C-alpha positions in Angstrom: 0.0 0.0 0.0 1.2 3.5 -0.8 0.4 6.9 0.9 1.1 10.5 -0.1 2.3 12.7 2.7 3.2 16.3 2.6 5.8 17.5 5.0 7.8 20.8 5.6 11.4 21.6 6.5 12.2 22.9 9.9 15.4 24.6 11.2 15.0 24.3 14.9 15.8 21.1 16.9 15.7 20.0 20.5 13.1 19.2 23.1 12.0 22.9 23.5 11.5 23.4 19.8 9.6 20.0 19.5 7.1 21.1 22.3 6.6 24.3 20.4 5.8 22.6 17.2 3.3 20.2 19.0 1.5 23.2 20.6 1.3 24.7 17.1 -0.4 21.5 15.9 2.6 20.0 14.1 4.5 16.8 14.5 8.4 16.9 14.5 9.9 14.4 12.1 13.2 13.3 10.7 14.1 11.8 7.2 17.4 9.8 6.9 18.7 6.9 5.0 20.2 8.2 1.6 23.1 10.2 3.0 21.4 13.4 4.1 19.2 13.9 7.3 16.3 16.3 7.1 14.4 17.9 9.9 10.7 18.0 9.1 7.2 18.6 10.4 4.3 16.6 9.5 0.4 17.1 9.8 -1.1 15.0 12.7 -4.1 13.9 10.7 -2.2 12.6 7.8 0.4 10.8 9.8 -2.2 9.2 12.1 -4.1 7.9 8.9 -0.9 6.0 7.9 -0.3 4.7 11.4 -3.9 3.3 11.6 -3.7 1.5 8.2 -3.3 -2.3 8.2 -0.1 -1.8 6.2 1.6 0.0 9.2 5.4 0.3 8.9 5.5 -1.6 5.6 3.6 1.1 3.7 5.4 3.0 1.1 5.1 6.7 1.6 5.7 9.3 -1.2 7.0 12.3 0.6 6.7 15.9 -0.7 9.1 18.0 1.1 8.0 21.7 1.2 11.1 24.0 1.4 13.7 21.4 0.4 16.5 23.0 -1.8 16.7 19.7 -3.9 14.8 16.5 -4.1 11.3 17.6 -3.0 9.9 14.2 -3.9 11.2 11.2 -1.7 10.0 7.7 -1.1 10.3 6.5 2.5 9.1 3.9 5.0 7.8 5.0 8.5 10.7 3.3 10.5 9.7 4.5 14.1 7.5 6.8 15.9 6.6 7.9 19.6 3.1 8.3 21.0 2.0 9.9 24.2 1.3 7.1 26.9 -1.8 8.9 28.1 -3.4 10.6 25.2 -2.1 8.3 22.4 -1.1 11.5 20.3 1.7 11.1 18.0 4.9 12.8 19.5 7.6 12.1 16.8 8.1 10.2 13.6 11.3 8.9 11.9 11.3 8.2 8.1 13.7 6.0 6.4 14.3 7.0 2.7 14.7 4.2 0.3 15.7 3.7 -3.4 13.2 2.0 -5.7 16.0 0.2 -7.5 17.8 -1.2 -4.3 16.4 -4.1 -2.2 15.2 -3.4 1.3 15.0 -5.6 4.4 11.8 -5.3 6.6 9.5 -7.2 8.8 5.8 -7.7 7.6 3.1 -9.2 9.4 1.9 -12.9 8.9 -1.7 -13.5 8.2 -3.2 -16.9 8.8 -5.8 -17.7 6.1 -8.1 -20.5 5.2 -10.8 -22.2 7.0 -10.7 -23.4 10.6 -7.7 -25.9 10.9 -8.6 -29.6 11.0 -6.7 -30.1 14.3 -8.7 -27.3 15.9 -12.0 -28.9 14.9 -10.6 -32.0 16.7 -9.9 -30.1 19.9 -6.5 -28.7 19.2 -5.2 -25.4 19.9 -3.8 -23.1 17.1 -0.5 -21.4 18.1 0.9 -18.4 16.2 4.6 -19.0 16.7 5.6 -16.1 14.6 3.7 -12.8 14.1 5.9 -11.3 11.4 8.6 -12.5 8.9 11.9 -10.8 7.9 12.1 -10.4 4.1 14.2 -8.8 1.5 12.8 -7.5 -1.7 12.6 -4.4 -4.0 10.3 -1.7 -2.7 7.9 -2.1 -5.7 7.0 -5.7 -4.6 6.9 -5.1 -0.9 3.8 -6.9 0.3 1.5 -5.5 3.0 1.6 -8.9 4.7 2.4 -12.6 4.0 -0.4 -15.2 4.0 -0.1 -18.7 5.4 -3.1 -21.3 4.9 -3.3 -23.3 8.1 -6.6 -25.0 7.3 -5.0 -28.5 6.6 -3.0 -28.7 9.9 -3.8 -31.6 12.1 -2.8 -32.0 15.7 0.9 -32.0 16.2 1.7 -30.5 12.8 2.7 -27.1 11.7 4.1 -24.8 8.9 7.9 -23.9 8.9 9.5 -20.9 7.2 10.8 -23.1 4.4 7.2 -24.4 3.8 5.7 -20.9 3.4 4.5 -20.1 -0.2 7.0 -18.5 -2.4 6.4 -14.8 -3.4 7.8 -13.4 -6.7 10.8 -11.2 -5.9 10.6 -11.8 -2.0 13.3 -13.7 -0.1 12.7 -15.0 3.4 15.5 -14.1 5.9 14.3 -16.0 8.9 15.6 -19.6 9.7 14.1 -22.3 7.4 13.3 -24.5 10.4 11.5 -21.9 12.4 7.9 -22.6 13.2 5.4 -20.2 11.8 2.0 -21.6 12.9 1.0 -24.9 14.5 -1.7 -27.0 16.2 -0.9 -28.4 19.6 -2.9 -31.2 21.4 -5.4 -29.9 23.9 -4.5 -30.0 27.5 -6.0 -32.8 29.6 -8.3 -32.1 32.6 -5.7 -33.7 35.0 -2.9 -31.6 33.7 -4.8 -28.5 33.8 -5.9 -29.2 37.4 -2.4 -30.1 38.4 -1.2 -26.7 37.0 -3.9 -24.8 38.6 -3.5 -26.3 42.0 0.3 -26.1 41.7 0.6 -29.6 43.1 3.8 -30.7 41.0 5.9 -27.7 41.8 4.4 -26.6 45.1 4.4 -30.1 46.7 7.6 -31.3 45.3 10.0 -28.4 46.1 9.0 -27.9 49.8 9.4 -31.7 50.4 13.0 -31.3 49.1 13.6 -28.2 51.2 12.0 -30.0 54.3 14.3 -33.0 53.7 17.3 -30.7 53.4 16.3 -29.1 56.7 15.9 -32.6 58.3 19.4 -33.5 57.1 21.0 -30.3 58.2 19.4 -30.7 61.7 20.7 -34.3 61.8 24.2 -33.1 60.9 24.0 -30.4 63.6 22.8 -32.9 66.1 25.7 -35.2 65.3 28.2 -32.3 65.4 26.7 -31.3 68.8 27.0 -34.9 70.1 30.5 -35.1 69.1 31.3 -31.6 70.6 29.8 -33.0 73.8 31.7 -36.1 73.9 34.8 -34.2 73.3 34.1 -31.7 76.0 33.6 -34.7 78.6 36.8 -36.2 77.5 38.6 -33.1 77.9 37.1 -32.6 81.4 38.0 -36.1 82.3 41.6 -35.9 81.4 42.6 -33.0 83.6 40.7 -34.9 86.6 42.8 -37.8 86.0 46.0 -35.9 85.9 45.0 -34.2 89.1 44.5 -37.4 90.8 47.8 -38.7 89.5 49.5 -35.6 90.9 48.0 -36.0 94.4 49.2 -39.6 94.6 52.8 -38.7 93.7 52.8 -35.8 96.3 51.5 -38.1 98.9 54.3 -40.7 98.1 57.0 -37.8 98.5 55.6 -37.0 102.1 55.9 -40.6 103.0 
């Protein structure tokens, strides 16, 4: 999908200048990618229209730059943007200028098509393992999204990147073995109940901890017993020495 957007050059930069532009009903923006960097302003309504389109960041934007000394007409992608977390208003936009004769690398959304998968009808659960795919192509053939037909999937099967339908002029850059969409077996009632009650983890781990405490207590008891025995032996030895000394002293007196 392609959009037309008219932007204007600006000279001032910085947070203060950006706030002034927003109060004046303009959105500060930047255009970069082909050697030069242009400071721009855009109209909120036109930019919001692009952001709300289903194409999103994959849309080609034909920029008309008012006030530019050269190259008033540029082609770009909306690379990044910032929004106010409270009001949702667009605060800033970054445009990446592209050449129509050079391949670009972008991520496009994955759209699951077809009827309800066979495995889902049998009770399975459909998993979207990937939400977008990384591709390389010329801007002229850039798709808004990549379609994947999952209607034939049964339980325990899926579609990998290498099994996605080929698109003319488009090369997939993700790992071929990466799973795109799959149908998993339904969870049994027993497993669900065990997970909800926390029995496997909650019961097993404290038991180990308890055993560890018992073992530690046993070891401490053994150490205490050894210490007590050593103390008694130490106390007995001096007593014996004292008696022996008294006996020798008595013999000398005799």
